[in-house]
N, C-alpha and C positions, 0 to 999 in steps of 0.2 A: 504494500500500500504506500502511496506517496505521502510525504510529510506535509504538515500544514503549511510550512514555508514554501514548499515546492508548488502546492496547489495555488496559493495566493500569488506567487511570484512569476508564474509562467502564463498559463492560459487565463488565469483569473484577471490579470491586469489588461490583457488583450481584450477580454470580455468587457471590462470597465470602459475602455476606450470606444469600442463599438457601441455599447449601450448608451454612452453619453451622446454620441453623434445621432443615434436613433431617437433618443429622447429630445434632441434638438428639434426634430421634425415630428414629434409626437402630438397626441391629441391636445395636451395642455398648451403647447406652443401655438398650435393652429387656432385654438378657441380663445386664447388670451392675447398673446403677443402679436399675432398676425391679425386677429379679428378687428382690433381698434383701427388699424390702418385702412381697412376697407369701409368703415362706417361712413365717412364723408363722401367718398366716391360713389357708393351705392345710393346715398341720400340724394346726391346731385343727379345721378343717372335716372333713377326711378321715382324720386319724390317720396320715398318711404321715410317715415319718422324714425328717430333714433330708438324710440321704444319698440317700434315694429322690427327694426333690425336686431336689437338686443334680444328680442323674443326668440330668435333662432338659437342663441346660446342657451336660453332657458329650455327650449325643446331638447337640445343635446344633453343638458344637465339632468333633466327629468328622466331621459332615457338611460343615462349612466347610473341613476339610482337603482335601476333594475338590473342592468347588464354588468355592472362592476362586480357584485358578489358572485355572479355566475362565472365571470372570467377568473375571479380568485379561486373558486372551487376547481375550475379546469386546470389552473396553474399548479395548485397543490397536488392534483391527481396525475397530470400528464407532463408537467414541466412547462417552462415558459417559452422556449424557442418557437414551437408551432404557433402559439398564440400571438406572439409578437410579430412573426413573419406574416401571418394571414391578416392581422389587423393593419399592418403597415401597407400592405397591398390594397386593401379595401379603402384605406384613407386616401391613397393616391387616386383611385378610381372616383371617389366622391369629389375630390378637389378638381379633377378633370371635368366632371359634369358641371361644376359650379362655373367653370370658364364659359359655358354656353347657356347659362340660365337666363330666362327672360321675365320670370314672374316671381313674386315673393313666395308662392307655394313651392316652387322648385328650390328656392333658397332654404326654406324650412325643411324640405325633404332631404336635401343634402346633409344638413346638420343632424337630422334624425338618423341617417345612415352612419354618419361619423360616430355618433354616440352609441350606436348599436354594434357596428362591425369594427370600429376603430378602438374599441375599449381595451384591447390588449397592449396599447401603447401608453397607458396611464402609468403614473409614477409607482403605485404599489406593486405592479407586476415586475418592474425593474428592481424595486427594493427586495422583493422575494428572491429574485435571482442573486442579488448581492449577498443576502443573508444565507443563501444556500452554499455559496462558495467560500465566504470569509468568516473566520472565527476571530482573528485579530485584525485590526485596522479596518473594521467594517464601517466605522464612521467616516474615515477618509475615503474609502471606496464609494460609499453612499453619497458623500458630498460631491465627488467627481462626476458621478452619473447624473445626479440631480442638477449639477452645474451645467450639464449640457442643455437642459431646458432653460436655465437662466441665461446662458450664452445666446440663446435664440432671441431673448428680449433685448440684447445689445445689438445684434446683427440684423434680425428680421425687420424691425420697424423702419430704419432708414433705408435698407436695401429695397424693401417692398415699396416704400414711398417714392424712391427714385425710379423704380421700375414702372409704377403706376403713372407717374408724371410723364415718363418717356413713351411708354407703350400702351398704357391703359390697364384697368383692373383685371380684365379677362386674361391678358398675357401673364399677369402676376399669379393668378390662380393656376394657370397651365404650368408655369415654372415650378410651383410648389408640388404639383402632381408629378412632374418629371423627376424631381428630387426623390420623392417617396418611392417611386416604382423603379427607377433606373439606377439610383445610388444606394439608398438605404436597404432595400430588399436584398441585393447581392451581398452587402456587408453583413447583414444578419445571417445569411446562409453560411458565410465564411467564418465570422468571428464569434458568434454566440453559440455556446454549447451548454446544454442542460446537464449540470453535474448530477450524479445519481441522487444526491440529497434534494434536488429540486422537485422530486416526486415523493409521494408518501412512502413508496417502497424503498427509497434510498437512504432513509435516516440512519439505519444501522451501518451502512457503508461509510457515511460521513463520520460517524462516531469512531469507526475503526481507523479511518484515514487520518483523522485530526486529533483523536483523543477527546473530542467534545462529547460529553455525555448529556448535554442540555438540549437535545435535539427533539425530544418527543413533545413536550409542552402540554398545553391544555387543549382538549377537544373543542370543536365549535359549539357543541351542545353545552358543555360545562361553562364555556365562556359566556354563553347567553344567560346563565344563572348568576353571573357576577355583576354587582352594581357598578363596578369600575368600567365595564364595557359600555354601559349606557351613559355614564358620565363622560366617557371619551366621545361618544356620538354627539351628545349635547354640546360639549365644548367646541368641537370643530364645526358643528352646524351654525352656531352663533358666530364663530370667528369668520366663517365664509360669508355670512351676510355683510359683515363689516368690510371685507376685502373686495366686494363686488364692484366697487367704484373704480378699481384699478384698471379694468378693461376699457374704461372711458378716459384714460389718462391723456390721450392725444386730443380728443375734442374738448376735454376739460381745460387743457392748456390753451388751445386755440381760442376758446371763449374768453380768455383773459386778455385777448388782443395780441397774442404772440403768434408768429408765423407757423404754418404747418411743419416746415422743415425743422424749426427749433423745437416744436412740440414732439416730433419724432425723435429728436436728440434727447429730449427730457425722458422719453420712454426708454431710450438706450441707457441713460444715466441710471434709471430705476433698474434696468437689467444688469448693469455693472455691479450695483450694490447687491442685487439678488444673487449674482454669481459668487461674489466674495462672501456674502452671508451664508450661502449654502456650504461652501468649503469650510469656513470657520465654525459653523454650527456642527457639521459632521465631526470635525476634530474635537470640538468642545464636548460633544456627547460621549466621546470615548473617555473623558476625564472628569466631567462635572455632572452634577445632578440635573435631571431633566427640568425640574421646577425652576432652577436658577436660570438656565439657558432660555427657557420659554418666556419667563417674565421679562428678561432683558429685551428679547425680540419684540414682545408686545408693547413695551414702553416706547421703543423707537418708533413703532408703527403709529401709536397714538400721537406722538409729537409730530410725525411727518404729516398726518392728516390735518392737524391744527395749523401747520405752516401753509399747506395748500389752501386752507380756508381763508387765511388772512393776507396772503401775499399775492400780488399781481406782477411782480418783477421776475425777470428771467433767473437771477441768482436764487430768489426765494423758491421758485418753482423747482429748480434743480435740487435745492436742499430738501424740499418736501419729498421729491421723488426718491432721493437717496435714502431718506429715513423710512419711508413706507416699503422700500425694496428689501429692508432687513427681514421683516416678518414674511414677506412674500417669498423670500429665499429659504427661510428656515423652517416653515411650517411642515413641509414634507418630511424633513429629517426628524423633527420632533414627533410627528405622528407615527412614523415607522418605529422609532425607539420606544415610544409608549407601548405599542402593541407587542414588540418582541420582548420587552422587559417583563410585562405582566402576563403574557400568554404563551411565549415560546414559538417554536417553528412548526409544530404539528399541523395546525390549521391556519398558519400565518397569513397566507395570501387571502383566504376567505375572510378572516377577521379584519385584516387591514382594508380590504376593498369594501367591507361593510361599513367600517368607520368612514372610509373615503366617500361612500354613498351618502352618508349623513352630511359630510362636508360639501358634496356636490349639491345636495338638496338645499342647504343653506345658500349656496352660490346661486342656485336657480331662483330662489326667493329674492335674494339680494339684487341680482341682475335685473329682474323684472321690476323690482321696487325702484332701483336707481333710474332705469329708463322712464318709468311712469312719473317719478318725481320731477325729472328734467322736463318731460313733455308738459307738465302742469305749471312748473315754476320757472323753467328756462334757466336753471341754475343748479350747480352741484353742491351747494352749501349743506342742505339737509342730508344728502347721502354721506357727506364727509362727517357730519355730526353723528350720524348713526354709526359710522365706522369707529369713531373715537369711543363711543359708548360700548360697542361690542368688544373692543380691545380691553377696556377697563373691566368689563364683566368677565372676560376670559382670564384676566389676571387673578381676580378673586376666586374664580372656579379652580384654577390651577393650584392656588395656595391650599384650598380645601382638598382638592383631588389628591395632592401628594400625600397628605396625611391618611386619607382613606385608602390610597394605594398601598401604604405600608401595612395597614391592617389586612387588606386583601391578600397581599403577598404572604403575610404570616399564616394565613389560612390555607391558601392553595399552594404555597411554596413554588411559584413558577421560576425562581432563580435556581432551583434545584430540580429542574424539569426531568432529568434523567432518572430520578429516584422514585420508587413507588410510593403511593400514599400510605400513611400509617393506618393500621387496622383500627 
């Protein structure tokens, strides 16, 4: 059997690189970082309101609430590679169809397909892959993979904005489709391998290869009996409502009298902070308590939304974007570590995607709420105020949750997951 160092040092890091690039073009990037760039062009082309356009994201999020746990169960049972490959291919097809759309119903249908068939490209699936391969340095590996999605926030907005200005939004959608099908799919075939422990049957092989006895964990049914699981779902549901204004970052900045090019640059600044935050959060979670890391991230987020509320200057907007980018970069790492710490690997993907579904549900509510509030008041002040309130609420919940988590851990002993329960 290979040693743990050999597993993590050879194919494991190649997998990290490919997964990071795949996550760059994953569902989260398309629905968040790329979505905002298309809002104004679609509004000008078809006369759709921002609320109508944002509803496409709501449709996708509602679909994800159902499809994500199914994808998690499939990943736990069969491994991640087939799921990631198929979803990436379907994402490319859906984006190609969007290049030819002429009605809002076609726009909605495309996002329905992305939420249904592109679900294998969401963060929890990649997290499942990383936690299957890595025993040590999993925070670093996770930060690098999630950083791929953050890098898309830096590169995609200005690149797509320039492409739309030069060739139009249809060409931009076509280029995204080509990247998915012609670049990412071949890389997945070559670089991503499902380690035996990425399926339920492979836990014993991982234990033998790495000496890790904490691979069994809590079953999905047992996790559903734990109050910690429902606290996690509530926490990320509320947090997502507050974060939903982020997809409007470009129109939000433009409405302050700043040019679209500078607004796209502000979105890239948010992306830079997100990338740095994901790397630092991953490293921090290897050494510090989850509660401390999460509260720091949420504090920066609340301050950033306050700055975006009161500032109309370019430096102020950039500062606000940097601050809110911290939580937007770290929430995926924190969510993954909460789940793996309390429940282990046995049903990890299914549990993580279920919590993620609650997060997506909050996002669906938040996106629809943000769009509706803008259509009514023609301003993003109220959505930003809601975001601040959600961040402060999450801080309070996490403080309580940590103490409850200790009691729950003492009852179910998930940090000693390889040991049988006492009679």
